[in-house]
C-alpha positions in Angstrom: 115.1 36.7 -287.6 117.0 33.3 -287.5 114.1 31.2 -286.5 116.0 28.1 -287.1 118.4 29.0 -284.3 115.6 30.1 -281.9 113.8 26.8 -282.7 116.9 24.9 -281.6 117.2 26.9 -278.7 113.9 26.3 -277.3 112.9 22.9 -278.6 111.6 20.1 -276.8 114.6 18.3 -275.7 116.4 21.6 -274.0 112.8 22.7 -272.3 112.9 18.8 -270.7 116.8 18.6 -269.7 114.4 20.8 -266.7 112.9 17.0 -265.8 116.0 15.3 -266.2 118.8 16.8 -265.1 119.2 16.1 -260.9 117.4 19.3 -259.5 115.8 19.7 -262.4 114.3 23.5 -263.5 111.3 22.5 -263.5 110.9 19.8 -260.8 110.1 22.5 -258.3 106.9 23.0 -259.6 106.3 19.0 -259.5 106.1 18.3 -255.9 103.3 15.8 -255.6 100.0 17.5 -253.8 99.4 14.7 -252.0 96.6 13.0 -253.8 96.5 10.9 -256.8 97.1 12.8 -260.1 95.2 15.3 -262.3 96.1 15.2 -265.8 95.6 17.6 -268.3 93.0 18.9 -266.6 93.9 22.6 -267.5 95.2 20.9 -271.3 92.0 20.3 -272.1 90.0 21.9 -274.9 87.8 23.2 -272.5 87.3 26.8 -271.6 90.1 27.6 -268.2 89.2 28.7 -265.1 89.5 32.7 -264.6 93.1 32.9 -263.5 94.1 35.7 -265.6 93.2 38.9 -267.1 94.5 38.3 -270.5 93.4 35.4 -272.4 94.7 31.9 -271.4 95.2 29.5 -274.3 93.5 26.1 -274.7 96.2 23.6 -275.6 95.0 23.1 -279.4 96.2 26.9 -279.8 99.9 26.4 -278.0 103.3 24.8 -279.8 104.0 21.3 -279.9 107.3 21.6 -277.4 104.6 23.6 -274.6 102.0 21.2 -274.7 104.7 18.5 -273.9 106.6 20.1 -271.2 103.3 21.5 -269.8 102.1 17.8 -269.9 104.7 16.6 -268.3 104.8 19.2 -265.2 101.4 18.6 -264.6 101.4 14.4 -264.9 104.4 14.1 -262.5 103.2 17.2 -259.8 99.1 16.4 -260.1 98.9 19.7 -260.7 99.5 22.5 -263.2 100.7 26.1 -261.4 98.7 28.5 -262.7 102.0 30.4 -264.0 102.3 28.3 -266.5 98.8 28.7 -267.9 98.9 32.3 -267.3 102.5 32.8 -269.2 101.3 30.7 -272.4 100.0 33.7 -273.3 103.5 35.0 -275.1 104.9 31.3 -276.1 108.3 33.3 -276.8 108.3 35.3 -273.7 106.8 31.5 -271.5 110.8 29.7 -273.1 112.5 32.4 -272.5 111.3 33.3 -268.6 111.8 29.1 -268.0 115.0 29.5 -269.4 116.2 32.2 -267.0 114.4 30.6 -264.4 116.3 27.5 -264.5 119.5 29.2 -264.2 119.1 30.9 -261.7 116.9 28.7 -259.1 118.0 25.2 -259.9 122.3 26.1 -260.5 123.8 23.5 -258.7 127.0 25.8 -258.0 127.9 27.8 -255.3 126.4 28.7 -251.9 123.0 28.9 -252.0 120.9 25.7 -251.1 117.5 25.3 -252.7 115.7 26.3 -249.8 117.8 29.4 -249.3 116.6 30.6 -253.1 113.1 29.9 -252.1 113.5 32.1 -248.9 114.9 34.9 -250.9 111.9 34.7 -253.5 109.6 34.9 -250.4 111.1 37.5 -249.1 111.3 39.9 -252.0 108.4 39.0 -252.9 106.4 40.1 -249.7 108.3 43.0 -250.2 106.9 43.6 -253.6 102.9 42.6 -252.4 102.2 39.3 -254.9 100.9 36.9 -253.4 101.1 33.9 -255.7 105.0 34.3 -255.7 104.7 34.5 -251.6 102.2 31.5 -251.7 103.6 29.0 -254.0 107.3 29.7 -253.3 106.6 29.6 -248.9 105.0 25.8 -250.5 108.2 25.2 -251.9 110.5 26.6 -249.4 108.4 24.3 -246.7 109.7 21.0 -249.4 113.2 22.1 -249.4 114.1 23.3 -246.2 111.6 20.4 -244.2 110.5 23.7 -242.1 106.4 24.2 -241.8 106.5 27.4 -240.3 109.4 29.6 -241.3 108.2 30.9 -244.9 105.4 31.8 -242.8 107.3 33.5 -239.9 109.1 35.5 -243.1 105.9 36.5 -244.8 104.3 38.3 -241.5 107.8 40.0 -240.5 111.2 39.0 -241.6 113.1 40.7 -239.1 111.4 38.5 -236.5 111.7 35.2 -237.5 113.7 32.3 -236.8 116.7 32.8 -239.3 120.0 31.8 -238.8 122.7 34.5 -239.0 123.4 34.0 -242.7 119.7 33.3 -243.4 119.7 36.7 -242.2 122.7 38.5 -244.0 121.4 36.9 -247.1 117.8 38.3 -246.6 119.0 41.3 -245.5 120.9 41.9 -249.1 118.4 40.5 -251.3 115.7 42.9 -249.4 118.5 46.1 -250.4 118.0 44.7 -254.0 114.9 44.4 -253.9 114.5 48.0 -252.5 116.7 49.4 -255.1 118.9 50.6 -252.3 122.3 51.7 -253.3 124.5 48.9 -252.9 127.8 49.7 -251.0 130.6 47.7 -250.1 129.4 47.3 -246.4 127.0 45.2 -248.3 129.0 43.1 -249.6 130.9 42.5 -246.1 128.3 41.2 -244.7 127.4 39.2 -246.9 131.2 37.8 -245.9 130.6 37.5 -242.9 127.8 35.4 -242.6 129.7 32.8 -245.3 128.8 34.3 -248.9 131.5 35.5 -252.0 130.7 37.7 -254.3 129.4 35.0 -256.9 126.9 34.4 -254.1 126.2 37.8 -253.9 125.2 37.8 -257.9 122.8 34.7 -257.3 120.9 37.0 -254.6 120.8 39.8 -256.5 119.5 38.4 -259.6 116.9 35.9 -257.8 115.6 39.1 -256.3 115.7 41.0 -259.2 114.3 38.5 -261.7 111.2 37.7 -259.2 110.6 41.7 -259.4 109.9 41.4 -262.7 107.8 38.3 -261.8 105.7 39.8 -259.4 105.1 42.9 -261.0 103.9 40.5 -264.0 101.5 38.3 -261.8 99.9 41.6 -260.8 99.7 42.3 -264.4 97.7 39.4 -264.8 96.1 39.2 -261.1 97.8 35.5 -261.3 95.9 33.6 -258.4 97.8 30.7 -256.4 96.7 27.2 -256.9 94.8 25.7 -254.1 97.2 22.9 -253.9 100.3 25.1 -253.0 98.8 26.2 -249.3 98.8 23.2 -247.6 102.1 21.5 -249.5 105.0 20.9 -247.2 103.3 21.4 -243.7 102.8 17.7 -243.0 104.7 14.9 -243.7 103.8 13.6 -247.4 101.9 9.8 -247.0 104.4 8.0 -249.6 101.6 4.5 -250.2 99.6 7.8 -251.4 99.5 8.0 -255.8 102.0 4.8 -256.4 101.9 4.4 -259.7 100.2 7.3 -261.0 103.1 9.0 -262.5 104.1 11.0 -258.9 107.3 12.4 -259.0 109.3 11.1 -256.7 
């Protein structure tokens, strides 16, 4: 195996581009929780809380690039989402997961906003009964959309939610992919009538497909949402808190 090529692909400088490019891949995991930053709570060498059926590695056992990335996420966001801790069990898959995640959720092209992308994850994760993704991505949707109740409505019943015609067409298509329906020309036509093109259809489908995998990994590991996600984005942030403590602004 070409180990040098693998390291070049996954070295810290490439992972940290998630944190430095405009929308940034992992910035969506770094929305401040509203309080003081808690640094390296997980990344200590003490036994971590029980958040997975599989072993969660300690800091001393992780590759350097992953430690650097996770420390930066935790420092900027105030907490480290449990998905990082759980997937750290398999470092190569951790890197591949977040690389593809970045391409799907933080791209700057196409007709989907960040809020759109998060709403797709919420709707499909509810269909797949994934607690972790429904809770965490509802939080991110609230932050991006500035709509504190829409994701909650989608969780209960997206067909009754206060969605625009565009959002409804998007979620109809995403759920069709999520259910493994036979995708027909009519599905594409419905999207086009709502203002989406074929490349947007690919994005919607890829997000639904990727998070179907993520949902199943969450089921496998019994991954639980961080408590910080539940209240995130429900009230305006107090911008006077956490100044000078390394928050991502």
